[in-house]
DOTORMI-586648 format. One line per 3 residues: number of its first residue (from 1); their letters; for each residue x, y, z of C-alpha. Coordinates in nm, 4 decimals. Example, Ala and Ser with C-alpha at 12.3 -4.5 7.8 and 13.67 -1.06 7.14 Angstrom:
<rs>
1 = AS = 1.2300,-0.4500,0.7800 | 1.3670,-0.1060,0.7140
</rs>
This chain:
<rs>
1 = XXX = 15.9592,3.1335,14.8801 | 15.7285,3.2664,14.6334 | 15.7486,3.6387,14.4875
4 = XXX = 15.4275,3.7631,14.4676 | 15.5136,3.9478,14.1418 | 15.5975,3.6094,14.0047
7 = XXX = 15.2504,3.4790,14.0959 | 15.0602,3.7851,13.9635 | 15.2374,3.7264,13.6088
10 = XXX = 15.1850,3.3243,13.6440 | 14.8228,3.3900,13.7003 | 14.7948,3.6425,13.4150
13 = XXX = 14.9464,3.3916,13.1598 | 14.7336,3.1011,13.3178 | 14.4243,3.3302,13.2543
16 = XXX = 14.5536,3.4588,12.8973 | 14.7394,3.1440,12.8042 | 14.9486,3.4093,12.6213
19 = XXX = 15.2905,3.5538,12.7339 | 15.1816,3.8695,12.4771 | 14.8828,3.9037,12.6306
22 = XXX = 15.0121,3.8592,12.9821 | 15.2614,4.1173,12.9265 | 15.0027,4.3851,12.8025
25 = XXX = 14.7467,4.3347,13.1135 | 15.0227,4.3675,13.3490 | 15.2468,4.6637,13.1384
28 = XXX = 15.5453,4.5141,13.1153 | 15.7912,4.3729,12.8978 | 15.7137,4.0165,12.7325
31 = XXX = 16.0685,3.9070,12.8330 | 15.9696,3.9866,13.1675 | 15.6986,3.7851,13.1933
34 = XXX = 15.9376,3.5017,13.0781 | 16.1647,3.5675,13.3431 | 15.9049,3.5698,13.5825
37 = XXX = 15.7674,3.2297,13.4965 | 16.1138,3.0737,13.4470 | 16.2073,3.1832,13.8032
40 = XXX = 15.8766,3.0667,13.9396 | 15.9208,2.7017,13.7693 | 16.3255,2.6949,13.9298
43 = XXX = 16.1313,2.8140,14.2646 | 15.8991,2.5185,14.2439 | 16.1264,2.2724,14.0620
46 = XXX = 15.8343,2.1814,13.8339 | 15.7258,2.2916,13.4589 | 15.3910,2.4952,13.4769
49 = XXX = 15.3265,2.5615,13.1311 | 15.3451,2.3421,12.8277 | 15.4798,2.6107,12.5242
52 = XXX = 15.5678,2.6072,12.1723 | 15.5585,2.8483,11.9076 | 15.1808,2.8356,11.8531
55 = XXX = 15.0281,2.7579,12.1933 | 15.0506,2.7776,12.5687 | 14.8642,2.5268,12.8217
58 = XXX = 14.8980,2.4612,13.1708 | 15.0602,2.1738,13.3159 | 14.9184,1.9325,13.5641
61 = XXX = 15.1477,2.1209,13.8131 | 15.0695,2.4310,13.6752 | 14.7081,2.3555,13.7311
64 = XXX = 14.7835,2.2832,14.0810 | 14.9612,2.6342,14.1194 | 14.6616,2.8195,14.0335
67 = XXX = 14.4833,2.7624,14.3780 | 14.8046,2.7964,14.5463 | 14.9288,3.1607,14.4039
70 = XXX = 14.5554,3.3010,14.4406 | 14.5745,3.1877,14.8385 | 14.9206,3.3336,14.8629
73 = XXX = 14.8283,3.6542,14.6963 | 14.4851,3.6608,14.9062 | 14.6751,3.6238,15.2031
76 = XXX = 14.9615,3.8968,15.0964 | 14.6627,4.1557,15.0004 | 14.5225,4.0751,15.3747
79 = XXX = 14.8214,4.1232,15.5572 | 14.8938,4.4376,15.3319 | 14.5867,4.5934,15.4323
82 = XXX = 14.6276,4.4811,15.8362 | 14.9610,4.6330,15.8488 | 14.8793,4.9400,15.6773
85 = XXX = 14.5709,5.0129,15.8811 | 14.3838,5.0952,15.5842 | 13.9993,4.9957,15.5147
88 = XXX = 13.8253,5.0430,15.1981 | 13.5226,5.2389,15.2438 | 13.2302,5.3608,15.0144
91 = XXX = 12.9937,5.2707,14.7143 | 13.1011,5.0649,14.4541 | 12.8694,5.0112,14.1459
94 = XXX = 12.9912,4.7042,13.9913 | 12.8347,4.5647,13.6382 | 12.8763,4.2052,13.5111
97 = XXX = 12.7602,4.0558,13.2156 | 12.4901,3.7920,13.1905 | 12.8126,3.5570,13.0529
100 = XXX = 12.8905,3.5106,13.4498 | 12.5522,3.4179,13.5622 | 12.6252,3.0646,13.5835
103 = XXX = 12.9817,3.0897,13.6866 | 13.1738,3.1416,14.0224 | 13.1866,3.5057,14.0016
106 = XXX = 12.9363,3.5060,14.2927 | 13.2461,3.3115,14.4915 | 13.4864,3.6103,14.4233
109 = XXX = 13.2608,3.8548,14.5193 | 13.1682,3.7240,14.8661 | 13.5259,3.7034,14.9169
112 = XXX = 13.5541,4.0467,14.8456 | 13.2900,4.1660,15.0666 | 13.4322,3.9632,15.3394
115 = XXX = 13.7721,4.1048,15.3126 | 13.6072,4.4667,15.2711 | 13.2900,4.4709,15.4348
118 = XXX = 13.2712,4.8846,15.4732 | 13.2205,4.8581,15.0973 | 12.8582,4.9289,14.9528
121 = XXX = 12.8520,4.6593,14.6528 | 12.6076,4.7409,14.4077 | 12.5708,4.4834,14.1415
124 = XXX = 12.3788,4.5343,13.8128 | 12.4031,4.2352,13.5500 | 12.3248,4.3294,13.2090
127 = XXX = 12.4102,4.2948,12.8513 | 12.8040,4.3652,12.7678 | 12.6686,4.6366,12.5325
130 = XXX = 12.4496,4.7750,12.7845 | 12.7048,4.8096,13.0556 | 12.9608,4.9558,12.8025
133 = XXX = 12.7022,5.2401,12.7702 | 12.6204,5.2619,13.1496 | 12.9895,5.2859,13.2192
136 = XXX = 13.0114,5.5639,12.9572 | 12.7527,5.7410,13.1337 | 12.9082,5.7433,13.4491
139 = XXX = 12.6359,5.5326,13.6200 | 12.8973,5.2296,13.7034 | 13.2752,5.2233,13.8368
142 = XXX = 13.3773,4.8838,13.7252 | 13.2604,4.6412,13.4308 | 13.3548,4.2938,13.3802
145 = XXX = 13.2270,4.2396,12.9987 | 13.2869,4.1388,12.6736 | 13.4469,4.3746,12.4428
148 = XXX = 13.3472,4.4591,12.1264 | 13.5237,4.3306,11.7944 | 13.8062,4.5695,11.7185
151 = XXX = 13.8104,4.7588,12.0550 | 14.1282,4.7847,12.2285 | 14.0491,4.9410,12.6034
154 = XXX = 13.9881,4.7610,12.8942 | 14.2131,4.5276,13.0864 | 14.2063,4.1506,12.9080
157 = XXX = 14.0819,3.8904,13.1819 | 14.0873,3.6474,12.9183 | 14.0353,3.5779,12.5674
160 = XXX = 13.7960,3.2859,12.4572 | 13.6698,3.1509,12.1044 | 13.2995,3.2070,12.0355
163 = XXX = 13.1362,2.8969,11.8947 | 12.7958,2.8099,11.7929 | 12.5839,2.6032,12.0528
166 = XXX = 12.2608,2.4263,12.0824 | 12.0795,2.1089,12.1871 | 12.2959,1.8004,12.1521
169 = XXX = 12.0076,1.6355,11.9088 | 11.9457,1.9398,11.7281 | 11.9211,1.8980,11.3683
172 = XXX = 12.0623,2.2209,11.1450 | 11.9312,2.2175,10.7685 | 12.1404,2.3723,10.5412
175 = XXX = 11.8915,2.4501,10.3019 | 11.6972,2.6566,10.5533 | 11.7751,2.9651,10.7335
178 = XXX = 11.9453,2.9057,11.0738 | 11.7104,2.8998,11.3668 | 11.9099,3.1938,11.6079
181 = XXX = 11.8766,3.2277,11.9882 | 11.9669,3.5775,12.0596 | 12.0195,3.8500,12.3243
184 = XXX = 11.8384,4.1878,12.1882 | 12.0312,4.4857,12.0985 | 12.3326,4.5920,12.1779
187 = XXX = 12.4351,4.2578,12.2744 | 12.7675,4.2176,12.1453 | 12.7384,3.8133,12.0708
190 = XXX = 12.4163,3.8662,11.8441 | 12.6085,4.1599,11.6554 | 12.8694,3.8848,11.5718
193 = XXX = 12.6324,3.6334,11.4982 | 12.4498,3.8242,11.2477 | 12.7606,3.9957,11.1222
196 = XXX = 12.9234,3.6613,10.9972 | 12.5943,3.5056,10.8700 | 12.5225,3.8015,10.6384
199 = XXX = 12.9256,3.7712,10.5173 | 12.8569,3.4172,10.4696 | 12.5563,3.4981,10.2496
202 = XXX = 12.3922,3.2448,10.5270 | 11.9946,3.3005,10.5346 | 11.8891,3.3309,10.9072
205 = XXX = 11.5738,3.3574,11.1438 | 11.5228,3.4462,11.4925 | 11.3646,3.1523,11.6768
208 = XXX = 11.3781,3.3474,12.0446 | 11.5295,3.6669,12.1935 | 11.5523,3.7251,12.5471
211 = XXX = 11.7427,3.9565,12.7650 | 11.8396,3.6666,13.0488 | 12.0932,3.4212,12.9517
214 = XXX = 11.8801,3.1410,13.1367 | 11.5971,3.2221,12.9200 | 11.8322,3.1785,12.6290
217 = XXX = 11.9435,2.8399,12.7582 | 11.5878,2.7048,12.7957 | 11.5082,2.7949,12.4589
220 = XXX = 11.8177,2.6151,12.3369 | 11.7523,2.3330,12.5538 | 11.4028,2.3086,12.3859
223 = XXX = 11.5841,2.2479,12.0415 | 11.4328,2.5947,11.9256 | 11.7849,2.6941,11.7469
226 = XXX = 12.1313,2.7945,11.7940 | 12.3289,3.0979,11.9941 | 12.6975,3.2282,11.9593
229 = XXX = 12.8588,3.1441,12.3172 | 13.1967,3.1575,12.4715 | 13.3640,2.8134,12.4073
232 = XXX = 13.4754,2.8000,12.7873 | 13.1177,2.9047,12.9420 | 12.8944,2.6451,12.7522
235 = XXX = 12.6354,2.5781,12.9893 | 12.5729,2.1971,13.0771 | 12.3603,2.0189,12.8495
238 = XXX = 12.4194,2.1994,12.5494 | 12.6948,2.1009,12.2826 | 12.9125,2.2931,12.0030
241 = XXX = 12.7795,2.2782,11.6493 | 12.9989,2.0948,11.4490 | 13.1920,2.1694,11.1589
244 = XXX = 12.9898,1.9551,10.9340 | 12.6546,2.1963,10.9827 | 12.8396,2.4310,10.7810
247 = XXX = 12.7748,2.7517,10.9717 | 13.0703,3.0118,10.9413 | 13.3411,3.0398,11.2369
250 = XXX = 13.2447,3.3392,11.4952 | 13.6107,3.4259,11.5608 | 13.7433,3.5022,11.9054
253 = XXX = 13.6067,3.7281,12.2098 | 13.7785,3.9560,12.4663 | 13.6569,3.9509,12.8256
256 = XXX = 13.7863,4.2791,12.9634 | 13.7708,4.4828,13.2773 | 13.6781,4.8419,13.2326
259 = XXX = 13.7003,5.1201,13.4841 | 13.4773,5.4400,13.5024 | 13.5268,5.8135,13.5961
262 = XXX = 13.6869,5.8628,13.8937 | 13.4857,5.9124,14.1656 | 13.5632,5.9731,14.5497
265 = XXX = 13.5516,5.6570,14.7402 | 13.5024,5.4343,14.4503 | 13.8290,5.4435,14.2890
268 = XXX = 14.0316,5.2474,14.5332 | 13.7235,4.9856,14.5733 | 13.7002,4.9489,14.2185
271 = XXX = 14.1185,4.8635,14.1990 | 14.0874,4.6200,14.4719 | 13.7626,4.4581,14.3410
274 = XXX = 13.9449,4.4267,14.0137 | 14.2593,4.2969,14.1235 | 14.0368,4.0093,14.2915
277 = XXX = 13.8710,3.9282,13.9533 | 14.2090,3.8983,13.7645 | 14.3640,3.7034,14.0851
280 = XXX = 14.0322,3.4464,14.0178 | 13.9998,3.4991,13.6651 | 14.0291,3.0906,13.5664
283 = XXX = 13.7493,3.0434,13.8005 | 13.5158,3.2283,13.5636 | 13.5656,2.9439,13.3244
286 = XXX = 13.3562,2.7011,13.3629 | 13.4974,2.4368,13.0769 | 13.2284,2.2785,12.8526
289 = XXX = 12.9709,2.0844,13.0233 | 12.8116,1.9863,12.7459 | 12.7377,1.6269,12.6225
292 = XXX = 12.6931,1.4781,12.2642 | 12.6889,1.6981,11.9584 | 12.4805,1.8484,11.7199
295 = XXX = 12.3601,1.6869,11.4185 | 12.3614,1.7748,11.0383 | 12.0278,1.7093,10.8235
298 = XXX = 12.1106,1.3552,10.7773 | 12.1870,1.2869,11.1399 | 12.5557,1.1951,11.0482
</rs>
């Protein structure tokens, strides 16, 4: 009843919330994306997206279709694998950035290992900048990470806004340097945070540095300062800094899949894992788990 090509297009739009970016990811025209979505909506008899000239959002029926689309596409892939008689084998070196430590990425990886038990999956969790370096050096086959501002390489999984976050009751004094909680170089969010503060002439100091996201979150919970973070991945117990605190906007960040050099035995496995991540990309976005807000100096 539901065309797999249309379901893949639906997932691409649902994850990027953009017909243009979905077309770029799929390598098709935007008119093809619109046609696939329209035909899928005709098949379901429901509107899956609420859209106007400025934004695209999933409807309630669209949210429901996410789970169905993933299930149908996974069953389609398993059937194709069974009847073609091909089984993926080999060593796959996969790198994921620290951003995904608290998401449902482990569920996607567990499902991949169950479907492809003869693939030797090696996971590296590191800073996005470090993963880019290791991929370029031929030490990784596939990377899921943030993309540097201005870069165009990689396959877009989704785009999100960067925002300042911290403990809900943290007060930011506009007359004192901004206390920062940062990844070390070559962290991409670190570079962006320092760049925008310098551009706006805002003084800053480093309150905490850690290579571990858990370490940064602990420092934020302790009220040591603020950190730049993806709005869709805000850890529970932390909150966005309100605009009245006067911190400059950080802009958007792209989360992308990047393939390494072609290597015997790894390419097909890397393609299969990339497809699984793209199919389940919306599951990586936690949604805001924060409660409350951060105050300015006057507590207003």
